C-alpha positions as CSV (number, residue, x, y, z in Angstrom):
1,X,127.1,92.6,115.4
2,X,126.3,95.6,113.8
3,X,126.1,98.6,117.0
4,X,123.6,100.9,116.9
5,X,121.3,103.3,119.7
6,X,118.3,102.5,118.1
7,X,118.6,98.1,118.2
8,X,118.5,96.3,121.4
9,X,119.4,92.6,122.5
10,X,116.0,91.3,120.9
11,X,117.2,92.8,117.7
12,X,120.4,91.8,117.2
13,X,119.3,87.9,117.9
14,X,116.8,88.3,114.8
15,X,119.3,89.7,112.7
16,X,121.2,86.5,113.3
17,X,119.1,84.4,113.0
18,X,117.8,86.1,109.7
19,X,121.6,86.0,108.5
20,X,121.4,82.1,109.4
21,X,119.0,81.8,107.3
22,X,119.9,83.8,104.0
23,X,122.9,82.5,104.3
24,X,121.9,78.4,104.6
25,X,118.4,78.4,102.8
26,X,119.2,81.3,100.3
27,X,122.6,81.9,99.1
28,X,122.6,78.7,97.8
29,X,119.7,79.2,95.4
30,X,119.6,82.7,94.6
31,X,121.8,82.5,91.8
32,X,120.0,80.1,90.0
33,X,116.3,81.3,90.9
34,X,117.4,84.5,89.3
35,X,118.9,82.9,86.0
36,X,115.3,81.0,85.6
37,X,113.2,83.6,87.2
38,X,111.1,81.6,88.9
39,X,109.5,82.0,92.2
40,X,111.1,81.1,95.5
41,X,107.9,79.2,96.8
42,X,109.6,76.5,98.8
43,X,111.8,79.2,100.8
44,X,108.3,81.8,101.3
45,X,106.6,78.0,103.3
46,X,110.1,78.4,105.5
47,X,109.9,82.6,105.7
48,X,106.0,81.7,106.5
49,X,106.8,79.3,109.3
50,X,109.7,81.8,110.9
51,X,107.3,84.5,111.2
52,X,109.1,86.4,108.5
53,X,105.5,87.5,106.4
54,X,103.7,88.3,109.5
55,X,106.5,89.8,111.8
56,X,104.0,93.1,112.9
57,X,101.3,91.7,113.4
58,X,99.3,90.6,116.5
59,X,99.8,87.7,117.6
60,X,95.8,87.3,118.1
61,X,95.8,87.6,113.7
62,X,98.2,85.2,113.3
63,X,101.4,87.4,113.3
64,X,104.9,87.6,115.3
65,X,104.7,90.8,117.1
66,X,107.9,92.5,116.4
67,X,108.5,96.1,116.2
68,X,108.8,97.9,113.7
69,X,112.1,98.2,113.7
70,X,112.8,93.8,114.1
71,X,111.0,93.8,110.3
72,X,113.7,96.8,108.9
73,X,116.2,94.4,110.4
74,X,114.3,91.6,108.6
75,X,114.5,93.2,105.5
76,X,118.0,94.6,105.6
77,X,119.2,90.7,106.1
78,X,117.5,89.2,103.8
79,X,118.4,91.7,101.0
80,X,122.0,91.3,101.5
81,X,121.7,87.6,100.3
82,X,118.7,88.2,97.6
83,X,117.1,91.3,96.8
84,X,114.0,89.3,95.3
85,X,113.3,86.9,98.6
86,X,113.3,90.6,100.5
87,X,111.1,92.5,98.1
88,X,108.8,89.6,98.1
89,X,108.7,89.8,102.3
90,X,108.2,93.6,101.9
91,X,105.7,94.2,99.6
92,X,103.5,91.5,100.9
93,X,103.6,93.0,104.2
94,X,103.5,96.2,104.0
95,X,101.7,96.8,100.7
96,X,99.5,93.7,101.1
97,X,99.0,93.3,104.6
98,X,99.8,97.3,106.2
99,X,96.6,99.1,104.7
100,X,94.3,96.2,105.7
101,X,95.5,96.4,109.2
102,X,95.6,100.2,109.7
103,X,92.7,101.2,107.1
104,X,90.5,97.5,107.5
105,X,87.1,97.1,110.1
106,X,87.5,94.1,112.9
107,X,85.9,91.7,110.4
108,X,88.0,92.7,107.2
109,X,91.4,92.1,109.2
110,X,90.0,89.2,111.1
111,X,89.1,87.5,107.7
112,X,91.8,88.5,105.9
113,X,95.1,88.6,108.1
114,X,95.4,85.4,109.2
115,X,95.8,84.0,105.9
116,X,98.3,86.7,105.3
117,X,99.9,86.9,108.6
118,X,100.9,83.2,108.7
119,X,102.2,83.2,105.5
120,X,99.2,80.5,104.2
121,X,98.9,83.0,100.5
122,X,100.5,86.3,99.8
123,X,99.3,89.9,99.1
124,X,99.7,92.6,97.0
125,X,98.8,96.6,96.6
126,X,97.2,97.5,92.9
127,X,97.8,101.4,92.3
128,X,100.5,102.0,89.3
129,X,98.3,102.2,85.9
130,X,99.7,102.8,82.5
131,X,98.6,106.2,82.8
132,X,99.0,106.8,86.5
133,X,103.0,105.8,87.8
134,X,104.3,108.5,89.3
135,X,101.2,110.6,88.9
136,X,99.7,107.6,91.1
137,X,95.9,110.8,91.5
138,X,95.5,110.2,87.9
139,X,94.0,106.5,88.6
140,X,91.5,105.7,85.5
141,X,90.2,102.4,87.2
142,X,86.9,102.8,88.1
143,X,84.0,101.7,90.6
144,X,80.3,101.8,89.9
145,X,77.9,102.1,92.9
146,X,75.6,99.0,92.0
147,X,73.5,98.8,95.3
148,X,74.9,96.0,97.1
149,X,78.9,95.4,95.2
150,X,80.7,97.3,93.2
151,X,81.4,96.6,89.3
152,X,85.8,97.5,88.7
153,X,87.2,97.9,85.5
154,X,90.6,98.6,84.9
155,X,94.0,97.2,84.6
156,X,97.3,97.8,87.1
157,X,101.1,97.0,86.0
158,X,104.2,96.0,87.3
159,X,102.3,94.6,90.6
160,X,104.2,92.5,92.9
161,X,102.6,88.9,93.6
162,X,99.5,89.7,90.6
163,X,100.3,85.9,90.0
164,X,101.2,84.1,92.9
165,X,99.4,86.2,95.3
166,X,95.9,85.9,96.6
167,X,94.6,89.2,98.4
168,X,94.9,92.8,96.8
169,X,94.6,95.8,97.8
170,X,93.6,97.8,94.7
171,X,92.4,101.7,94.1
172,X,89.6,102.8,91.8
173,X,87.9,105.8,91.2
174,X,84.0,106.0,92.6
175,X,83.5,109.4,91.9
176,X,83.7,110.2,87.8
177,X,83.5,113.7,88.5
178,X,86.6,114.0,89.7
179,X,88.6,112.0,86.6
180,X,91.8,114.9,86.9
181,X,91.8,115.0,90.4
182,X,93.2,113.0,93.2
183,X,89.5,113.0,95.1
184,X,86.9,110.2,94.8
185,X,89.6,107.9,94.8
186,X,88.7,104.0,97.0
187,X,90.1,101.3,98.0
188,X,89.3,97.8,97.5
189,X,90.1,94.8,98.6
190,X,89.7,91.8,95.9
191,X,90.9,88.6,95.8
192,X,91.6,85.2,93.1
193,X,93.2,82.1,92.6
194,X,97.0,82.1,92.2
195,X,98.2,81.4,89.6
196,X,100.8,78.5,90.2
197,X,98.4,75.9,91.9
198,X,100.0,72.7,91.0
199,X,103.0,74.1,92.7
200,X,100.9,75.7,95.8
201,X,99.8,72.0,96.2
202,X,103.1,70.7,96.2
203,X,104.7,73.3,98.5
204,X,101.8,73.7,100.5
205,X,101.2,77.3,101.0
206,X,100.2,80.3,98.1
207,X,96.2,79.2,98.1
208,X,93.4,79.3,100.3
209,X,91.0,77.1,98.6
210,X,87.8,78.0,101.6
211,X,88.7,81.9,100.6
212,X,85.9,83.7,98.6
213,X,87.2,85.0,95.2
214,X,86.3,88.3,93.2
215,X,84.6,87.3,89.7
216,X,86.8,88.9,87.2
217,X,90.3,89.7,89.0
218,X,92.8,87.9,86.8
219,X,96.8,88.2,86.2
220,X,98.5,88.9,83.2
221,X,101.2,88.2,81.8
222,X,105.2,87.9,83.7
223,X,107.3,90.6,83.4
224,X,110.8,89.3,82.2
225,X,113.0,91.9,84.3
226,X,116.2,93.6,84.9
227,X,116.8,92.6,88.5
228,X,114.8,91.4,91.3
229,X,113.6,88.1,88.7
230,X,113.2,85.7,91.6
231,X,110.5,88.0,92.3
232,X,106.6,87.9,90.5
233,X,105.9,90.6,89.1
234,X,102.5,91.5,86.5
235,X,99.5,93.0,85.2
236,X,96.4,92.9,87.6
237,X,93.3,93.0,84.9
238,X,90.0,93.9,86.6
239,X,87.1,92.9,84.3
240,X,83.3,93.5,85.4
241,X,85.1,92.4,88.7
242,X,82.1,92.2,91.2
243,X,83.4,93.4,94.7
244,X,80.8,93.2,97.5
245,X,80.5,96.4,99.5
246,X,81.6,94.6,102.2
247,X,85.1,94.8,101.0
248,X,85.4,98.6,100.6
249,X,88.6,99.4,103.0
250,X,88.4,102.5,104.8
251,X,86.2,105.5,103.7
252,X,85.0,106.1,100.3
253,X,86.7,108.3,98.1
254,X,89.2,108.6,101.4
255,X,91.8,106.0,98.9
256,X,94.6,108.5,97.9
257,X,95.4,110.0,101.1
258,X,95.4,106.5,102.7
259,X,97.7,104.8,100.0
260,X,99.8,107.6,100.6
261,X,100.7,106.6,103.8
262,X,100.8,103.0,102.8
263,X,104.0,104.4,100.5
264,X,105.5,106.4,103.5
265,X,105.9,103.1,105.1
266,X,107.1,101.5,102.2
267,X,109.9,104.1,101.4
268,X,111.6,102.9,104.6
269,X,110.9,99.5,103.9
270,X,112.7,100.1,100.4
271,X,115.5,101.7,102.0
272,X,116.3,98.8,104.5
273,X,116.2,96.8,101.2
274,X,118.9,98.8,99.1
275,X,120.8,99.0,102.6
276,X,120.8,95.2,102.9
277,X,122.0,95.3,98.7
278,X,124.9,97.4,99.7
279,X,125.9,95.7,102.3
280,X,126.2,92.5,100.8
281,X,128.1,94.2,97.9
282,X,130.7,95.7,100.6
283,X,131.0,92.1,101.9
284,X,131.4,90.5,99.0
285,X,133.8,93.0,97.7
286,X,136.2,92.5,101.1
287,X,136.3,89.0,101.0
288,X,137.3,89.5,97.0
289,X,140.1,91.8,97.4
290,X,141.8,90.1,100.3
291,X,142.0,86.9,98.3
292,X,142.7,88.5,94.5
293,X,145.8,88.9,94.0
294,X,147.7,90.9,91.1
295,X,150.9,91.7,90.9
296,X,152.4,89.8,93.6
297,X,149.6,90.8,96.4
298,X,146.7,90.8,97.4
299,X,144.7,93.5,95.5
300,X,143.1,94.8,98.9
301,X,146.4,96.4,99.5
302,X,146.0,98.6,96.7
303,X,145.5,102.5,97.8
304,X,142.6,102.5,95.0
305,X,141.2,99.8,96.4
306,X,141.0,101.1,100.1
307,X,139.6,104.6,99.1
308,X,136.9,102.6,96.5
309,X,136.2,100.1,99.9
310,X,136.1,103.0,102.1
311,X,133.1,105.4,100.4
312,X,131.1,102.4,100.3
313,X,131.0,101.5,103.5
314,X,130.4,105.0,105.0
315,X,127.7,105.7,102.2
316,X,126.4,102.6,103.7
317,X,126.9,103.0,107.7
318,X,125.4,107.2,106.3
319,X,122.0,105.2,105.0
320,X,121.8,102.8,108.1
321,X,121.1,106.0,110.9
322,X,118.6,107.6,108.1
323,X,116.6,103.9,107.7
324,X,117.1,103.3,111.5
325,X,115.7,107.1,112.4
326,X,112.5,106.8,110.3
327,X,111.6,103.7,111.4
328,X,112.5,104.6,114.9
329,X,110.1,107.7,114.4
330,X,107.3,105.5,112.6
331,X,107.3,103.0,115.8
332,X,107.0,105.6,118.4
333,X,104.5,107.1,116.6
334,X,105.7,110.8,115.6
335,X,105.6,112.2,112.0
336,X,108.3,110.2,109.2
337,X,107.0,111.1,105.6
338,X,110.3,113.4,105.2
339,X,112.3,110.9,106.7
340,X,111.5,108.1,105.1
341,X,111.3,109.5,101.9
342,X,115.5,110.4,102.8
343,X,115.9,107.3,103.7
344,X,114.6,105.6,100.3
345,X,116.1,108.5,98.5
346,X,119.4,108.4,99.7
347,X,120.1,104.6,99.9
348,X,118.2,103.6,97.0
349,X,121.3,105.7,95.2
350,X,124.0,104.0,97.3
351,X,122.7,100.6,96.4
352,X,123.6,102.0,93.0
353,X,126.6,103.5,93.7
354,X,128.2,100.5,96.2
355,X,127.0,97.6,93.4
356,X,128.5,99.5,90.4
357,X,132.0,100.0,92.2
358,X,131.2,96.2,93.6
359,X,131.8,94.6,89.9
360,X,134.7,96.9,89.2
361,X,136.8,95.7,92.1
362,X,135.6,92.3,90.5
363,X,137.1,93.2,87.4
364,X,135.9,90.9,84.4
365,X,134.7,88.5,87.1
366,X,132.5,90.4,88.2
367,X,130.4,91.0,85.1
368,X,129.5,87.1,85.0
369,X,127.3,85.6,87.0
370,X,129.7,83.4,88.9
371,X,129.9,86.1,91.5
372,X,126.9,87.6,93.0
373,X,127.6,91.3,92.6
374,X,126.5,91.9,88.6
375,X,122.9,90.2,90.3
376,X,123.0,92.8,93.4
377,X,124.2,95.7,90.7
378,X,120.6,94.4,89.0
379,X,118.5,94.5,92.0
380,X,120.0,98.1,93.3
381,X,118.5,99.9,90.0
382,X,115.0,99.3,90.9
383,X,115.1,100.5,94.3
384,X,115.7,104.2,92.3
385,X,112.1,103.2,90.3
386,X,109.6,101.3,92.7
387,X,107.5,103.0,95.5
388,X,108.3,106.2,93.9
389,X,111.3,107.0,91.8
390,X,114.0,109.1,93.3
391,X,112.7,112.4,91.8
392,X,109.5,111.9,93.7
393,X,111.5,111.4,96.6
394,X,113.3,114.7,96.2
395,X,110.0,116.4,95.7
396,X,108.3,115.3,98.9
397,X,111.2,116.1,100.8
398,X,111.1,119.7,99.6
399,X,107.3,119.9,99.8
400,X,108.2,119.2,104.0
401,X,111.2,121.3,103.9
402,X,109.1,124.3,102.9
403,X,105.5,123.7,104.4
404,X,103.2,126.6,104.0
405,X,106.4,129.0,102.7
406,X,104.6,128.3,99.4
407,X,101.5,128.2,98.2
């Protein structure tokens, strides 16, 4: 049990539940799913049945009504075994569902959230564009008002669940006069069929035939990625997509500040994911070095190994405090922008350092797929890129520190 002033007995019980699930259901298949770049539909169904895909949402909307720290523990424990499963839950929850819960109308929440919270379909967030990655305010996707609907044209890239998902929050520019600023960007809810209808039918989740689909919304090619290979990442195309006005999410022209709030929360989730990857790498090293013998003794007896393990453990513990503190602030309605950026920045870089050390401590075996540390190292890298690069996090932190001291 990991002791923490932030966690209650309920949190520890949840940790044991998720850890048992991860060890029993995810660990035996994680390597092959990664090698095949195969989406884990079977485990998605199981995670939905356990309430993982609607952990923090109200019971009346189909959720499990856990607190936010429970969600962080959930992501950390999944990532400890496999980051692809963790990002599937994280992207679905924070990016695909939370904007509808937080900024949607009562009708939108009741229409879309139960499908997402129960794991019947997967959700995603269409923000990043070919020319608007870190510069999210540079959105070029356009939405033209046609009376009772908008016509949206544009393309989103690196979108988690763009293929397998069915409900998406996307951003588009509704004010052509503000093409070079963050003003005039609006959020919309769009829908499409999953790209994997046959598997969804066989497994029993992933498709809602009764959900009206948005004409003109299509999934692009699947990305062949370095890490998170069992997670679905694709382009999302909007070609004369006809979106009814009841699918406008929040106020027209106020999409930019809303998605910044979504990203602030998402950074805590990525921090938890990175933390889990680092913890998993450390635990693999403890077992391996205790059993691997060189020069007639376990390599864990060597002082150099002591140094590496100690550094990993210390940085992971520091990262855990940053992540839990940011989560506690959010859970209690306090400002958390700076703390979320700090948690994401630190733990993503810790995950990279820890997994590189893990491969090194495993020697030649660490460079093979026989041991999970090489997968963990590949999975760790994107934590420094997704939901705001490390450079962006440093900018966010500095701006929060300086405040009104500079213009």
